N, C-alpha and C positions, 0 to 999 in steps of 0.2 A: 224204743222197744226194750232191749235188754238192759240199757243203762239210762239213768235219768238225764234230762236235757241240761245244758248249761243254763244257770240261772239267767232269766231274761234281763237284758240291759234296758233300763228305762228310757234311754235316749236313742234306741235303735228302732227304726221303722221297718215293718215288714211290708213289702209291696202287696197291693190288693190282690186277692185271689180267694177261692172258695175256702172259707175257714181261717183266713189270715187275720192276725191280730197285731196291732202296733206294739213294738217293744218286746217281742217274745222270740225266744229261740225254740222253734217247733220242729221236733224230730219225730213226731208221732206218725205211725202208719196204721196200726190196728189194735184192737183190744187184746189185753193179755189173755193167754190161755195156756194152762198146764197141759202138756201133750198127753193125749189118751192113746194107749197102746194100739187100740183097734182102728185108729183113724188113718186110713190110707191117704186121704186127702190132706192131712197135716193140720197145722194150726197157725195162728199168728199172734202178734203181740204189739203193744204200743210203747213208744219211746217214753211217753209221759205218764202213762197210767200205772198205778200200783194196786188196782182193784180188779183182779182177774175174775172173769165170769166162770161159772162151773163148767168143767170139761165134760164132754160126752162120756157116758159110761161104756165100757167094753161091750161090743155087740149092738150098740144103739144105731138105729138107722136115721138118716136125715129126713126131716120134713121139708122138702125142697120148696123153693119159691114157685109161684104159679107158672106153669109151662106145659108144653105138650107132653103127654105120657110117653115114657120110653118104650121102645119096641126092639124087636130083633134087628131091624135095620139100623137102629142107633148103635148097638154093640158091634155090628159088622162094619160100621163106618169108623169106629174108634181106631186110633193109631197105636203102634207099638211105642214103648218107652223111648224117649229121646230128650236130651237137654234142650230147653228153650234158649234162643240166642237173641231174639229181638221182639219187642211188643210194638204193634202198629195200631193206633186208634185214630183214623183220619178225622173223625168228627171233632175231636178235641186236640188235634195236632200233637199226638204222642207218637214219638219214634224213639224208643229207648232200649238199650241193651239190658240184659238180665245179669244178676248175680245170684248165686246160690245162697240160701239161708239155712242155718243149722240151729239145733237146740243148744243153748248155752248151759253153763254149769248150774244156773238157777232154775233150769227146767223150762225156760221160756225161749221162744224163737228170737234169734238175734235180728236186729234191725239192719236194713241196707245202710251202707256208709253214709253219714250225714253230710259229707262235703261234696257229694255229687248230686245235683238237683235233677239230673236226667238219667235216673237209674231205677229199675224195679227189681224186687227180689222175689224169689219163689222158694217154697219149702222143698228143698232138694231131695229129701227122703220120702216125700209124698208123691202123689200122682203127677206126672209131667203133663203139661198142657196138650190135650188131644188123646191122652191115655185114659182108659176107663177109670173113673173115680173122680174125686174132687180135688182139683189143683188150686193151690192158694198163691195168689200174686199180690204182693204188698208194695205200696209206694208212699213216699212222704207227700204231704199236701203243701208244705212250705218250709222254709228254713229261716235263719236269722236275716239272710240277705235278699232272698227272692222267693217267688213262687216255685214250687217243685213239680215233679212229673205228674202227680195226680191232682193238681190244683183245680182242674176243670172236670173232674170225674163226675160231678153231680149234673153236668150238662148232657150226659148220655140219655138216650130214650130207649124204651122198649122197641126191639126190632133193629136197632143199630148193630152193625157188624164190625168186629175187630179181628186182628190176625196175630198169630204167634209164629214167627219163623223159628225152625228147629234145626238142631245140629245135623239131623239126617237128611237135610235138604228139602223136607216137606214143610208146607205151611198149613197150620191148623186155623180154620175160621170159626169164630164163635158169634152167636147171636144173643143179644141182651134180652133176658126174660123180664127182669125187673131191677129197680134200684130201691133200696130200703135203708133207712137210717134208724139205728138202734142206740138207745141210751146205754152207756157202758155199764151201768149198774143193773141192767136187765138184758144183757147180751145173750141171744139165743144160740149158744154154742153148737148144740146138736144140729140145728137147722143150717147153720153156716158151714160148719166143718165136717159134718157127718158124711160118710161114704155114700156113693151113688152107683147105680148099675149102668151108667153111661158116662161119657166124658163131659165134665162140667168144669167151670172156672169160677172162682170168686175173686173179684178185684176189690181190695179193701184199703181204705184210708181213713183219716180222721175227719170229723165234721162237728157241727154245733158250735157252741161258745168255748172260748179258751178261758179256763179257770186259772188265773195267775197264782192263787194260793195253792191249789193242788198241782200246778204245773202240768196241766192235762186238758185236752179237749173233752167235752162232755159226751160226745157221741162218736159212733163209727158209721161210715157210709159203706154199704156192701152192694156191689153189682153182681147179680146172679146171671150166668150165661151158660149156654150149652153149645157143643160142637155141631156145626152144620155140615 
């Protein structure tokens, strides 16, 4: 994310997992994005990418993934702000704590620590999961030694439900609207990071092929979901 990965060791094998590649140190979570002031939902960034997509312009609205239209009931269901403490995705055996992510000196969102494979990060100055707006949750797909927290993210299906346990004791449940893979050279920043008028979440990790020359995955996988 904010720093380049350690150069891959040719004799190191990465255990099989979505996006895993032999002999690589993969710390990638999501595409680089320069933070836009108007984005309540925040942004994310890749450990391996040096090719940031265009940031949404101030005042831009998100073209959200296909899902049910928002309504007054949606906003009434939204929760007050509260720090997330644990992400639970039963379908892919994710049970992971959160760490807050901040914008680094380079204007990009810092990555979750690379030495913990069972950890997810959220943009702590954006919307919290369950709060009105777009909450960004990033996780590594794999590391030098093993598959990481979002190794099986691509196995989720539309309609699957995952939960976020929060510091206020409430649990926010989210239903998956869609999974989409985007080329990092054509990443739809407005669509992914743009603000929304209901509580939504984006789960983001790397996907596609690993380009050893660029030290980067070619794509990003984004899971679009809304509060139920």
